[in-house]
C-alpha positions in Angstrom: 24.0 0.6 19.9 24.0 1.8 23.5 21.4 1.1 25.9 21.2 4.6 27.3 20.2 5.9 23.7 17.6 3.2 23.3 16.3 3.9 26.8 15.9 7.6 25.7 13.7 6.7 22.4 11.7 4.4 25.0 12.8 1.1 23.9 13.5 -1.5 26.5 17.1 -2.4 26.1 16.1 -6.0 27.1 13.3 -6.1 24.3 13.1 -9.5 22.9 13.3 -10.1 19.1 9.8 -10.8 17.7 10.8 -11.5 14.1 13.8 -12.9 12.8 14.7 -12.1 9.3 17.4 -13.8 7.2 18.0 -13.6 3.5 14.7 -12.6 2.7 14.0 -11.9 -1.1 10.9 -11.5 -3.1 10.3 -11.8 -6.7 7.2 -11.0 -8.8 7.6 -12.9 -11.8 10.8 -12.0 -13.0 11.2 -8.8 -11.2 13.0 -8.9 -8.0 11.5 -6.7 -5.4 13.5 -7.4 -2.4 17.1 -8.5 -2.0 18.5 -10.3 1.0 16.9 -8.5 3.8 18.1 -9.2 6.9 16.5 -7.7 10.1 15.5 -8.2 13.5 12.2 -6.5 14.5 11.8 -6.0 18.4 8.6 -6.7 20.6 6.9 -3.9 22.2 8.5 -1.2 19.5 7.3 0.8 16.8 9.3 -0.2 13.7 9.2 2.3 10.8 9.9 1.5 7.5 10.8 4.4 5.1 12.2 5.0 1.5 10.9 6.0 -1.8 7.9 4.7 -3.6 8.8 1.1 -4.9 11.7 0.6 -2.7 10.3 -2.7 -1.4 9.0 -1.4 2.2 5.5 -2.4 1.8 6.6 -5.6 0.3 8.7 -6.9 3.3 5.8 -5.7 5.7 3.3 -8.1 3.6 6.0 -10.9 3.9 5.6 -10.7 7.7 2.2 -11.9 7.8 2.2 -14.0 4.1 -0.1 -11.1 2.5 2.2 -11.9 -0.5 0.7 -15.2 -0.7 -2.2 -13.6 -2.0 -0.4 -12.5 -5.1 0.1 -15.3 -7.5 3.3 -14.0 -9.3 5.0 -13.5 -6.0 7.8 -15.8 -4.6 9.3 -15.3 -1.2 12.7 -16.8 -0.3 14.7 -16.6 2.9 13.5 -17.4 6.6 11.3 -15.3 8.5 11.0 -16.7 12.3 8.3 -15.2 14.3 9.4 -16.2 18.0 11.6 -19.1 16.6 8.9 -20.3 14.2 9.3 -20.5 10.6 6.2 -18.6 9.5 6.6 -20.1 5.8 6.9 -23.7 7.0 4.2 -25.8 5.1 2.4 -26.5 8.6 1.7 -22.9 9.1 -1.9 -21.9 8.6 -1.8 -18.4 7.3 -5.1 -17.8 8.6 -4.0 -18.5 12.1 -0.6 -16.6 11.4 -3.0 -13.4 10.7 -4.8 -13.7 13.5 -1.2 -13.5 15.3 0.1 -10.9 13.0 -2.9 -8.2 12.5 -3.0 -5.8 9.5 -4.0 -2.4 8.9 -4.2 -1.2 5.3 -3.7 2.2 3.9 -7.2 3.2 3.0 -9.8 2.3 5.7 -11.7 -0.8 4.5 -14.4 -1.2 7.1 -16.9 -4.2 6.3 -20.3 -3.0 4.7 -21.7 -4.2 8.4 -22.2 -2.8 11.9 -19.7 -1.3 14.0 -20.0 -4.2 16.6 -20.0 -7.1 13.6 -16.8 -5.4 12.3 -15.1 -5.9 15.3 -16.6 -9.0 16.3 -15.8 -10.6 12.9 -12.3 -12.3 13.9 -13.0 -13.2 17.3 -16.2 -15.0 15.7 -14.0 -16.9 12.9 -11.4 -17.9 15.6 -13.7 -19.1 18.1 -12.7 -16.8 20.8 -16.1 -16.3 22.5 -18.1 -18.9 24.2 -21.1 -16.7 24.3 -22.6 -13.3 23.5 -21.5 -11.9 26.9 -17.8 -12.6 26.2 -18.1 -11.2 22.4 -19.6 -8.1 24.0 -16.6 -7.7 26.2 -14.2 -8.6 23.4 -15.7 -5.9 21.1 -15.6 -3.3 24.0 -11.9 -3.7 24.9 -10.7 -3.7 21.3 -13.0 -0.4 20.8 -11.3 1.1 23.9 -7.6 0.0 22.7 -8.3 1.7 19.4 -9.6 4.7 21.4 -12.9 4.4 19.7 -15.3 3.3 22.4 -16.7 6.5 23.7 -17.7 8.0 20.2 -19.5 4.9 19.2 -20.5 2.9 22.3 -24.2 3.9 21.6 -24.4 3.2 18.2 -22.7 0.1 17.5 -25.5 -1.2 15.4 -25.0 1.6 12.7 -22.7 1.0 10.0 -19.1 1.3 10.2 -18.7 2.8 6.4 -20.8 5.8 8.0 -18.1 6.8 10.4 -15.4 9.4 9.5 -12.3 8.5 7.9 -10.3 8.8 10.9 -13.0 6.9 12.9 -12.9 4.1 10.1 -9.3 3.6 10.4 -9.6 3.2 14.2 -12.2 1.1 13.7 -10.1 -0.9 11.3 -7.2 -1.2 14.1 -9.9 -2.2 16.7 -10.7 -5.2 14.1 -7.1 -6.0 14.0 -6.7 -6.0 17.6 -9.9 -8.0 18.4 -8.3 -11.3 17.6 -5.6 -10.6 20.5 -2.5 -10.1 18.3 1.0 -10.1 19.0 2.1 -7.7 16.1 0.4 -4.9 14.2 1.6 -4.3 10.8 0.3 -0.8 9.5 0.7 0.1 5.8 0.6 3.8 5.6 -2.3 4.0 7.7 -2.6 8.0 7.9 -1.9 8.6 4.1 -5.8 8.8 3.7 -6.6 11.0 6.6 -6.5 14.6 7.5 -4.1 16.0 10.0 -6.5 16.0 13.0 -7.3 12.2 12.3 -3.6 11.6 11.8 -2.7 12.8 15.2 -5.2 10.7 16.8 -3.9 7.8 15.1 -0.4 8.5 15.7 -1.2 8.9 19.3 -2.9 5.7 19.2 0.1 4.0 17.6 2.4 5.0 20.8 -0.1 3.5 23.2 -0.6 0.3 21.0 3.5 -0.2 21.6 2.7 -1.1 25.1 0.9 -4.3 24.1 2.3 -5.0 20.6 5.1 -5.1 18.5 4.1 -2.4 15.9 5.6 -2.2 12.5 4.6 0.9 10.1 5.5 1.8 6.5 4.9 5.4 6.1 5.9 7.9 3.1 6.5 10.7 5.8 9.9 10.8 7.4 8.3 13.2 10.1 5.8 10.5 11.0 8.5 7.9 11.4 10.5 10.5 13.6 7.7 11.3 15.5 6.0 7.6 16.3 9.1 5.0 16.0 12.1 3.9 18.0 13.5 2.0 15.3 13.7 2.7 11.5 14.6 0.8 8.3 15.7 2.7 5.2 14.7 0.7 1.9 16.2 1.9 -1.7 15.8 -0.2 -4.6 14.9 -3.2 -3.1 17.6 -3.2 -0.6 17.7 -2.5 3.3 20.2 0.1 3.4 20.4 0.9 7.0 18.5 -0.1 10.1 18.8 1.3 13.6 17.7 3.6 16.1 15.2 6.1 15.0 17.4 9.1 16.3 20.3 7.8 14.7 18.9 7.1 11.1 17.5 10.7 11.2 20.8 12.6 12.9 23.8 10.6 12.0 22.9 8.0 9.1 26.0 5.6 8.2 25.1 5.1 4.8 25.4 8.0 2.3 22.1 6.9 0.4 20.2 7.2 3.7 21.7 10.6 4.3 20.5 11.6 0.7 17.3 10.5 1.3 16.7 12.2 4.7 18.0 15.3 3.3 15.7 15.1 0.2 18.4 14.5 -2.6 16.8 11.0 -3.5 13.3 10.0 -3.4 
């Protein structure tokens, strides 16, 4: 992939590898959900995972912060290195890992707490603030980072569940970035939102790329084309093709990718 085309899509040609994944396989009991996935995920880049339902894209996303640990039947094999550190090493604390690798889910899931406490929850658990003033600063910075501060700054004591769907999702993004993660995982973050809220979140994703490596699972090829610089196409548990988003959508190398992009499969 040449540097000029990377630059055109907004990818720094010198972008460092954030995640190095080799031979990643996932089984749920006897069923194999992911087969020998090799992929490097770049820093300060939006990477989109696309493919039909049940193809393994969300399973792979959940490997990146060990969310599959919460599924009793799941077994993950292979190597996933976060800046050279094996995240499945027995010495790695999954709670600390998830502070570094935040996650936003498909359906907005604010805690039944105030807007302030939703955002302050993670920093409190991880001891990131020595006093109330520092916590206030973290909460404001996270809400500003999620483009929500101006809408909620005068009602931080109100419940987060009282916000609109789009605001709730941005609150969940604020909650995820409050722990100052290095990576932000998003599992179909707009699927429950209306078009206006979706546009707001997509604009936010573009802003977040300046500070984080963002990985998004999306069922919308149009969304992947709009927000990402790199795209990975999954099919039947295989990573079929992975590369520059423009190339994946305009000149795919694998006939299965072309069939999916053109609507013949999926």
